[in-house]
C-alpha positions as CSV (number, residue, x, y, z in Angstrom):
1,M,144.2,12.7,115.0
2,T,141.9,11.3,117.7
3,K,138.6,12.9,118.6
4,I,140.1,14.0,122.0
5,M,143.0,15.7,120.3
6,R,140.7,17.5,117.8
7,I,138.7,18.8,120.8
8,L,141.8,20.0,122.6
9,V,143.1,21.7,119.4
10,S,139.8,23.4,119.0
11,I,139.8,24.7,122.6
12,F,143.4,25.9,122.1
13,F,142.4,28.0,119.1
14,I,139.3,29.4,120.7
15,S,141.5,30.4,123.7
16,L,143.9,32.1,121.3
17,T,141.1,34.0,119.7
18,A,139.8,35.2,123.1
19,V,143.2,36.3,124.2
20,S,143.7,38.2,120.9
21,S,140.4,39.9,121.3
22,I,141.3,41.0,124.9
23,A,144.7,42.2,123.7
24,S,143.2,44.4,121.0
25,A,140.9,46.2,123.4
26,T,142.0,49.9,123.7
27,N,141.0,52.7,126.0
28,Y,140.7,56.2,124.7
29,T,140.3,59.7,126.2
30,L,137.9,62.0,124.3
31,W,137.9,65.7,124.8
32,V,134.7,67.5,123.7
33,N,135.0,71.3,123.2
34,G,132.6,74.0,124.0
35,R,131.6,77.3,122.5
36,G,134.0,78.9,120.0
37,G,135.5,75.7,118.8
38,G,138.9,76.1,117.2
39,G,140.1,72.6,116.5
40,V,139.9,71.1,113.0
41,V,136.5,69.3,112.8
42,G,137.2,65.6,111.9
43,D,140.8,65.8,113.0
44,Y,141.1,63.9,116.3
45,T,144.7,65.1,116.8
46,S,143.8,68.8,116.6
47,F,143.9,70.2,120.2
48,S,144.0,73.9,119.5
49,Y,140.9,74.5,121.6
50,W,142.6,73.2,124.6
51,G,146.4,73.8,124.4
52,P,149.5,72.0,123.2
53,S,148.8,68.6,121.8
54,S,151.9,67.3,123.5
55,T,150.4,67.8,127.0
56,D,149.4,64.7,128.8
57,A,145.6,64.5,129.0
58,G,144.7,60.8,129.5
59,V,145.4,57.6,127.7
60,N,145.2,57.8,123.8
61,K,143.7,61.2,123.9
62,K,141.5,62.4,121.0
63,A,140.1,65.9,120.3
64,V,136.4,65.6,119.4
65,N,136.0,68.8,117.5
66,W,132.7,70.5,116.5
67,D,132.3,74.1,115.4
68,G,131.2,75.5,118.7
69,Y,128.9,77.9,116.8
70,N,125.9,76.1,115.4
71,S,123.2,74.3,117.3
72,I,123.7,71.3,119.4
73,S,121.4,69.2,117.3
74,S,123.1,70.2,114.0
75,Q,126.6,69.4,115.3
76,N,125.8,66.3,117.3
77,G,126.7,63.9,114.4
78,K,130.3,64.9,114.8
79,V,130.3,63.7,118.4
80,R,128.4,60.5,117.5
81,D,131.0,59.8,114.8
82,A,133.8,60.0,117.5
83,L,131.9,57.8,119.9
84,D,131.3,55.3,117.2
85,C,135.0,55.3,116.2
86,F,136.5,54.9,119.7
87,C,133.8,53.6,122.0
88,T,132.4,50.5,120.4
89,G,133.4,46.9,120.1
90,S,136.1,46.0,122.5
91,N,137.2,49.7,123.0
92,W,136.2,51.9,125.9
93,C,136.2,55.7,126.4
94,Y,136.8,58.2,129.1
95,I,135.3,61.5,128.2
96,A,136.1,65.1,129.3
97,T,134.0,68.1,128.3
98,H,134.1,71.8,128.6
99,S,131.2,74.2,128.9
100,A,128.8,73.6,126.0
101,G,130.5,70.3,125.5
102,D,128.6,69.1,128.6
103,L,125.3,70.1,126.9
104,M,126.5,68.3,123.8
105,M,127.3,65.0,125.7
106,G,124.1,65.1,127.7
107,Y,122.1,65.6,124.6
108,T,123.9,62.7,122.9
109,L,123.4,60.2,125.6
110,A,119.8,61.1,126.3
111,N,118.8,60.9,122.6
112,Y,121.1,58.3,121.2
113,G,122.6,56.4,124.2
114,G,120.1,53.5,123.6
115,S,120.5,53.4,119.8
116,T,122.1,50.7,117.8
117,R,125.7,51.5,116.7
118,M,127.9,49.6,114.3
119,N,131.2,48.5,115.8
120,K,134.0,50.6,114.3
121,N,137.7,50.1,113.6
122,A,139.1,53.3,115.3
123,T,140.7,54.4,112.0
124,A,139.2,57.7,110.9
125,N,139.0,59.3,107.5
126,A,139.3,63.1,107.0
127,A,135.7,63.6,108.0
128,G,136.3,61.9,111.4
129,Q,134.3,58.7,110.4
130,C,135.6,55.2,110.9
131,G,135.0,52.0,109.0
132,N,133.0,49.0,110.3
133,S,135.2,46.5,112.2
134,D,133.5,43.2,111.8
135,G,129.9,43.9,110.7
136,T,128.5,43.5,114.3
137,S,126.6,46.1,116.3
138,Q,125.9,47.1,119.8
139,V,123.5,49.2,121.8
140,G,125.0,52.6,122.8
141,W,128.6,53.2,123.5
142,N,131.3,51.9,125.9
143,I,131.8,54.9,128.2
144,K,133.4,54.6,131.6
145,W,132.4,58.1,132.7
146,V,132.3,61.8,131.8
147,R,134.2,64.6,133.6
148,A,132.7,68.1,132.9
149,A,134.8,71.2,133.3
150,S,132.4,74.1,133.8
151,G,129.5,72.1,132.4
152,A,126.9,74.2,130.7
153,G,124.2,71.5,130.6
154,G,122.0,74.0,132.5
155,G,122.7,76.9,130.3
156,S,124.2,80.3,131.1
157,E,122.6,83.7,132.0
158,L,125.1,85.3,129.7
159,S,123.0,83.9,126.9
160,D,119.8,84.9,128.6
161,D,121.1,88.5,129.0
162,G,122.5,88.9,125.5
163,S,126.1,89.2,126.7
164,W,127.0,86.7,124.1
165,T,126.3,87.3,120.4
166,T,122.7,86.3,120.1
167,S,122.9,85.6,116.4
168,E,124.9,82.4,117.2
169,P,122.6,79.3,117.0
170,L,124.5,77.8,119.9
171,V,123.9,80.8,122.1
172,K,120.2,80.3,121.6
173,D,120.6,76.7,122.8
174,L,122.5,78.0,125.9
175,K,119.7,80.1,127.3
176,T,119.0,78.5,130.7
177,T,115.4,77.5,130.0
178,T,116.2,76.2,126.6
179,A,119.2,74.1,127.7
180,R,117.3,72.6,130.6
181,A,114.3,71.7,128.4
182,M,116.4,70.4,125.4
183,Y,116.6,66.8,126.7
184,N,116.0,64.6,129.8
185,H,119.1,65.5,131.8
186,N,118.4,62.5,134.1
187,D,118.7,60.1,131.2
188,T,122.4,59.4,130.8
189,H,122.0,55.7,130.1
190,N,123.8,55.0,133.4
191,V,126.9,57.0,132.5
192,W,128.1,59.1,135.4
193,F,128.8,62.8,134.9
194,Y,131.4,64.1,137.4
195,M,131.1,67.9,137.6
196,Y,134.0,70.4,138.2
197,A,132.7,73.9,139.2
198,G,135.0,76.9,138.9
199,A,134.4,80.1,141.0
200,K,136.9,82.8,139.9
201,G,134.2,85.2,138.7
202,T,134.7,88.9,137.7
203,V,132.7,92.1,137.9
204,Y,130.6,91.6,134.7
205,S,129.7,88.1,135.9
206,G,127.3,89.7,138.4
207,I,124.7,88.7,135.8
208,L,125.3,85.1,136.8
209,P,123.6,84.0,140.0
210,G,125.6,82.7,142.9
211,Q,129.2,81.5,142.4
212,D,130.5,81.4,138.8
213,D,133.7,81.1,136.7
214,E,133.0,84.2,134.6
215,A,130.8,82.3,132.1
216,V,128.7,79.6,133.8
217,A,127.2,79.6,137.3
218,Y,127.2,76.8,139.9
219,H,123.6,75.8,139.1
220,S,124.9,74.5,135.8
221,T,128.5,73.5,136.5
222,G,127.2,71.6,139.6
223,G,124.5,69.7,137.7
224,V,121.6,71.2,139.7
225,S,118.2,70.1,138.5
226,G,115.2,72.3,137.7
227,T,113.7,74.3,134.9
228,A,115.7,77.4,135.4
229,G,119.0,78.4,137.1
230,G,119.2,79.1,140.8
231,S,121.7,80.8,143.1
232,Y,124.3,78.4,144.6
233,C,127.6,79.1,146.3
234,N,130.5,77.9,148.4
235,P,129.8,77.2,152.1
236,S,131.7,80.4,153.1
237,D,129.0,82.5,151.3
238,W,126.1,83.2,153.7
239,F,123.9,84.8,151.1
240,C,122.9,81.8,148.9
241,N,122.5,78.1,149.2
242,D,125.5,75.8,149.2
243,L,126.3,73.6,146.2
244,T,127.0,70.3,147.9
245,M,129.6,67.8,147.0
246,G,128.8,64.4,145.4
247,T,125.2,63.5,144.8
248,A,123.9,65.1,148.0
249,V,120.8,67.3,147.8
250,N,121.9,71.0,147.7
251,E,121.1,73.4,150.6
252,G,117.6,74.5,150.1
253,G,116.4,71.1,148.9
254,T,117.1,71.0,145.2
255,A,118.6,67.8,143.9
256,K,121.2,67.2,141.3
257,W,120.3,65.5,138.0
258,G,120.5,61.7,138.1
259,Y,123.9,60.3,137.5
260,H,125.5,63.7,138.2
261,S,128.0,64.2,141.0
262,V,130.1,67.2,142.0
263,S,133.7,66.1,142.2
264,F,135.3,69.6,142.5
265,R,133.9,72.8,144.0
266,D,136.2,75.8,143.8
267,D,136.1,76.8,147.4
268,N,139.1,79.1,147.1
269,E,137.8,80.8,144.0
270,T,140.9,80.0,142.0
271,Y,139.7,78.8,138.6
272,N,138.0,80.7,135.8
273,H,136.4,79.3,132.7
274,Y,139.1,79.7,130.1
275,A,141.8,77.4,128.7
276,N,143.9,80.4,127.4
277,G,145.5,78.1,124.9
278,N,147.3,76.2,127.6
279,W,144.9,73.8,129.4
280,Q,144.3,76.5,132.1
281,G,141.3,77.5,134.3
282,I,138.9,74.8,135.5
283,I,140.1,72.7,132.5
284,S,143.4,72.2,134.3
285,V,141.7,70.5,137.2
286,V,139.9,68.1,134.9
287,R,143.0,67.5,132.9
288,A,144.8,66.4,136.1
289,A,141.9,64.1,136.9
290,M,142.1,62.6,133.5
291,V,145.8,62.0,133.7
292,S,145.3,60.2,137.1
293,N,142.1,58.2,136.2
294,A,141.9,57.8,132.4
295,T,144.4,55.0,132.0
């Protein structure tokens, strides 16, 4: 074989390797639960928190289950395991969260988004951990974006007030001042959080300032910055400042956290907080967005 032929053959095999690498790249949709849990921890096919597992909810959907009871810091390893499994190497992730799942993802990215991660093979054991793929590593995870249904990154006054069982470690984390001081909410390592804010409140949610979905108020579900919750509403409500769409500064001058943008504001007060075992409430709006955009 001539030298030129050897070079051409080498180029051919390099090209095949590159094509094979591209072909093996996979996108996944990860769903991170909130308070109460329900899915089997470590089982990425267990969607009982959300609804029927047969429901379309984005490409290659996986349930990232944590117990929804203990503290964010103590349960965070479960989420990092899932991100390592499906969002490293050539694989990329779309992420949906609900309620305290938003607090969990924000904490994860702020504290570990710049850490070194081993590339994994996307094949999980019973504990939800995957094996190393090829011995290589990377910094952070491959995340396209996060969509947060009723995000509780700013906490909830139901925790402040004691309306939720205060013996739960997670409820202590969900106090508004605690949640807002837990990590740097502006530090997402350049991952966008798209916020979906429900507004179908009820009588007892008068504890919550401004518009709410029975559990979390607009100041949190809209990604509004600050050390404590404020009162934010739909434009039709004259008695408190408007939660603005996108990244725009809210009426009254308070900004949203960096890399946070309001994608949906429940102007018709249609959606409450709860999945009801069937992908309902504000989760239904995020699920529809994942079906359309997580491909």
